C-alpha positions, 0 to 999 in steps of 0.5 A: 941436081943438088938441093942449092942448085935447085933453089937457085933455079927457082929463084931465078925462075920466080925472079920476074914480075909476071912469074911471080904473080903466076905463081902466086895465082897457082898457090891457090889452085890449078889453073888452065893456060886459057884461065891465066891469060884471062886474068893476067891479061896477056897473050897465050903465047907469052904466058905459056913461055912463063909456064914452060920455063916455071915448070922446067925449074920445077916450080910448076907442074903440069898436068894434062886433062885430056885436051886441056892442061892444068898448072899448079905448085910443085909437089917436090918439097924443096921447091914447093917450100920455096914457092909457098915462102916467096908467095907469103913474102908478097904484100898483101896491100899489092893492088895488081895481085888483088886484081889478079885475085879478083879475076881469079874468083870470076874464074872460079865462079864461072867454073862452078856453074859448069860443075853445078850444070854437068852435076845437074845431069847425073844427080837424079841416078846418084840420088836413085841409088843412094836411096838403096842403100845406108844414108851417106853421113852413116856410110862416111862416119864408118869409112873415118873409123875404118881409116882410123884417127892416125895421119894417113900421109899420102892419100890416093882416091881412085875415081874420085867423082866429086872428090867427097873422099879427099874432103873428109880425109883432108885433116889426115892427109899430107897430100890428096890425089884425086883420079877420075876418067870423067872430065865433067866429075873432075870439074865438079870436084875441083869446084868442091875443092877449091870451095873448101880453100885447101891446097893440099888435095888435087884431082887429075884425069886418069884411068883406073887401070893406068894410075898416073902415079908411080910405084910405091908413092901412095900410104892409102889408097881408096876405091869408094862405090867405083870397082862396081863399074869395073869389067876387070876388077883384078887388075883395078886392084893390082893396079892400086897395089903398085902404087901403094908404099910398104906398109901401105893400105888399101880400102875398097867401099862397094856393095855386097852381092846383090840381084838389082839386075836393072843397075846394069842396064840403066847405070852401067854397073859391070858387076851386082856387088862382090862377095868376101871370097871375090875381094879376098881373091883380088887382094891375093892375086895383088899380092896384099893380104886382107884385113880384119873382117869387113865392115858391113852397113845394111841397106834396104835392098842394098848392103854396103861393105868395107873391106881392107888389105895390106901391103908388106915388104915380101916379094913375090912374082905375080903375072899381069897381062901376059907379063911378069911384075913384082909385088910385095905380099903380106 
């Protein structure tokens, strides 16, 4: 559809009182149908009809997450600009909209409490493992140095957990997406992102073996303390490579090889760290090239390493689970 036609369709879809209110609310973050009905004081069928029309017009995105569905302002450039321009024109003194925003805050407070309750259940294991390696601040500073000061464009955080990587890289990112399979962790991440007030980063449910993103759609992908949970690291790296654009980068942050066997039984780690050769082989199998020597952060008893890979535009054929896939090789 031509840009002019797209804008006309978008204007028609937004040109109704309730739909404009929905647009203003979704511009501030992701919301479920049940949350929108609570805020708007309207029936679910009616709200759902409005949402369907706005999704069809491209103003909103529909993001399934298990049995729930979230809605947010679309990332399509021409429609996103229209949506935000329309929201900016709404008078701040509008009493009805201010009531909506007040109810939105109540929804967020409820989410935050649920997220905190969930995180309390898993915090003990996080604290135990963190005590075994370098301080988190030191790790984050090292990662930022590896990423570098230049803008990274489209960011993907695979296994986003609390969404921390999205937060610390937000100022270098045009758009950031965090993917996680745990609805509980997504609730924590969503609550943390809402607290920052940033609308260019968001999270969605997805499997690291089947990422919910298009081919060649990401400039930087990060696997931060995630790969040791995988029973098939090669396939995880291949899937990350699939979504990387030409000249895109993959950064893997994980444990070096260790002997803390109890991490398998108590914390569900599939792998007890990785050697440089293993990571290099995963990269090569995915058609991406290892960058300079990994950054090493020595802890007691666990050492963390930061590996990098780069994707160039030379196409090779790589077998993938019985099929043939085309990948870019450096």
